[in-house]
C-alpha angles and dihedrals in degrees: 000000000000116000122233090252090057088057091058123098115276094252091058092046088053090051091053091045094050089050103039117009109022129276097241118107105186131183130203125018094345091061091050092048092052090046092050093048093048092048092047091051092052093048091048092051092049090050091048093049094047130081089237098099090058092041093056098026095232134107094023111163127182119229096266094049091049091050090051094052090044091055092045091058093044095050094044093050093043092063092043097046102038123058117225096237139005091260093050117109116271100186095061140025114246118227091246091059091048089054091047090049092053092045092047092049091050093047092046092048094044092101090054096044096049101024094129094050094045091051091057095054109038113177092009105094120187125221089263091053092051093048094048092045091049093049091042094054092048093048092046091054090048092048089050091051090053101041103030107019140265097273093069093043091052091047091054091047090053090055090051089051092046091051091058100035099054097128090054094055126098116269095265092055102029124120138160094273128227129255119238091252093050093045094051092045092049094046102040110017101047136048091249095084133022094355093050135118096296094057089041091057090046091053097039104037120358095060096058092047092051087047091050091053094047093049093047090052091047090050090056100262094125093054090045092055091048093050093047091050090049093048092050100042112011094094095053129096104281087008099158091056091049089049088053091053097047097039090049090052090052093043088052085074089059106034124045090188120091092202097054090044090055093048098043094053102021096064086071106026100045095057090044091050090051089050090050091055106261094119126230098279095050092042092054091044093051093051091046096050091046094049095046092052089053088087092069096051114107147248091043106027129175121296091264090066090067090051087053089064090063098039097046097035099229132116122269090245088060091050088052091049093051094044098044102082096044090049092050091045091051091054092044087054091049091048091051091048092057091043092053090046088054090051093047092050093046094236126178126203113278092207123060120216129176105282117251129193120250089247093051092049093050091047092052091047092048093048092048093048095044092043091053091048092050093049092048091048092049092050091048093052092043094056096039089047092052089050092050097043103040103037110186092011092055096095091058092049091046090051090051091050091050090051090051091050090048092052091050092049092048089048089055090050091051090054092051128072114261114266115254113258090230143352119274101238096188097047109016116187131200120256125208109245103221097046088049092050091046093052092066108027089125090066088067093062098077090046090048090049090053094049092046094050092046103041106027106026090036092219120167112272092249095050091046090052091048093057091044090052090048090056090044094052090050088051093050092050096048111025099086097040092049093048091051092047092049088051090054095251134122117273093202112133095015093087090059092047089054091053090048091050091052093049092046090049092051091050092045092050091053093049090049088055099053094085093043091049095053092039093056091046090051090047085059088062089057093047090045090053090052094050093043095052102032090238091148092066091051092051090069090061093043096050091043089053093048095046097034087222094302110138095206092052089046092053092047089053092051091048090050091051091051093050093047093048089046089065090076110003124075120244096257095053091040090055094046093051099043095038091051094048105029111025096071089043093055092049092046097048091043089053091051088054091052093254119128107213114184111235092230089057092057093046092050088048090056092043093052096050091043088058090049087061089072091067102035112108145266097036109023107135092202088060092053090052092051093046090050089058096042095042091228133124112287095218093051090048091049093050092049091046091050090050089053098042096042089062086077095050090095088078099073091050090049096052091050090062098028108039090181085085085069090047090253115147091008109140123190134002095271093055090046090054091049093050094047094048094044093049091047092052090044091053092050092048093047090052090050090051094052092045091045087225131101109154092335133356108311127239117226093255091050090052090050092052091049091051090054090048091051092052092047091051098043098038109026089145091063091064095041089052088059089058103038133357121254093221141028122213117241130184114275091244090069094062094108092051090052092049090055090058096050119094121229111284094026122127124246110211121200133178110224133184131202149126123273123224087259089060098252119141107230135187117193142164116237132177137192131194114243126213128202120292145157093247141013091252092052092050091052092046091051088054089053097254131122122183124202120207112220105185106291090346130084125211135191099250104181136356115199113232113253093008127132089258092052093051090047093062104259112156124208113241096021120129123246106226100177144351125225117230120193114245126225093246122149117274113274086224090083085083088068089077098063089042092055090045091055091048091049090050092054091045090054094045093051091044089064089059096050112119114254113259115257116250117233113246115261 
């Protein structure tokens, strides 16, 4: 089945290729070599992610060896798939690029080939080591320039220069400097540089998720999501824009690339939006903002989300939990933006569907929602029950149940008309929602497998993706033949097309990973430069000087850095750089101000603004793709897209000060429901404020009332803090008594005092999440923290490296001066009531100004 990108005009396909998969289109032996390498890379990554090496005891690689082979494939394919310059040949591979590919593959795989020898002489590189490391760094920078762009290559080169030129730097940035031998050893022969965490996450996790998305799109999942979105929303006022928002959110689970997301959906939605009356600039901007935000939509987020697992030290399921509500709120805000634009422009639906009463529509929606919830609950209890009842035999019973569900879903697809391959832009027609959903229910099974393995079974992200890909490959091989057989037709020929789709998907997934592979390796150069020079420690002083200790100014500075870097650096590298430099600084300076900022909140803050860099003019590639489809000016489209997307930038600032937005410190289902509903209403009201339109155009006093309502809904704790404090300070000696009162998952906040390595006396507030435990001491130990009583004083005795306590800012040897105990004050959520009352007042006032409905002629 052709993907949506393959339906795009050739110029747009070339844009996606030059951004994601490589601009070369070779014939003859070169094409077969690239194909074989890409397929081999995909098979290796599937093997590495699977339990098979340990089952059979062969092909077992440690993390460093796997990273080395991963980089060897990425470098070799980068020189084969990307031409050196625009004028370079694209229909063949020059001999020079073949030589560079071989040299790059050897340099990348050097760690694997000579792992035993390198392990016996750490820090003592030979001449061969120095030569390979030198050539490897140069080739990596060149591969990055080709596949990612010159800004990131230049940035990495600057960090190499900075690492060696420390004594020449100004006082704030100066350091001892590193010799060439030490630099090369640190960057290429250890896991502190190129072969660091970023490349490890690319090799261990990101690849299989990109592969999963590519295979699902190749199977027809991308088209299915587009058709379902069109069936649900295409007939509404401003329907094409709403389809663009929802389909982009769904496609975000498939494509980690903003550009390919824009092209795959935009070739249909942008012309339809223009037809509906949005105009070319707004149509391109809507598609761009929707596609860019797809990277924050769980359960399969952008590549940076997997890096977050390593940097924050929590499981991927927890990252998904914390990111879910902000992602949903962002898309609710985008949906409301396009709806208000449709109201302001006086649009009418471009597709006619049989009219339904309001009551009938709500009944259908309620039945669909409740029916889906019931089915999900039944499946959950079925699989958990099988696991509890059957023990070791449970996997076989679960497999049989999955096969039965697959057969039922394929049977439903066979009874339904085939989904259209695309949307008729000239004469769009309405689709019935349920028949459209039913025609592709089997596409939900790989996604359901992934979610189940991640969230319920708590598997590692790579193993969960492996099982999801296994289900997906089985689906691709059998879906079409089974549908034809159930329809009473011959399945001949369809088996072979399924095999071809799987092979093409494996190759496409590998080619999509080339840029990510070299980008994460180059990000390792930047991280290696930071660790080699101690730049991270100096950033605290620099940011404190810039912000003068003000947290808001500090956050604005971080957001600005993300947006500026996003002009030329992809999201993954942007996140690695800013998270490495800035995230610990924000947490540290917040702690010194008495503000406990969860580390995950800062990392999501950086992630969100890094994504916004894809849309910010004048460089955003996603904007150029949208403008190519709409035929409008790219800068105008980028500015309009930024105006739309930046209306959701309030969210990161809110979750820094109100972590409940990230579902932190939310206890019980009723409180969860209150937080979700309040934040949803707040997002809608904030959108109405920025659009200056609620039901009609707003008066100034209505806007003012809505602003107050938004603040009350997003920050109820701010107002409650003015009335009564959230915590009382107790002597440090009572810390164990306080721990005993805290439920599992709650945060223990301590005020600690000590002296930094620069000799400054510091007091800061730090907090750590506590799990369950038999005793207070055990709970603290599980969090990586040991406290030593010294008479009436209490001291931080030991902080386990990499633990939650370590990442929260606890310092060994510092004194605990006080412990914060939560007070029994009323819930801040009482402030939701006046906020809702203000919103209702504005709704009523604007309702009086609505134009009277026109009466139909007799």
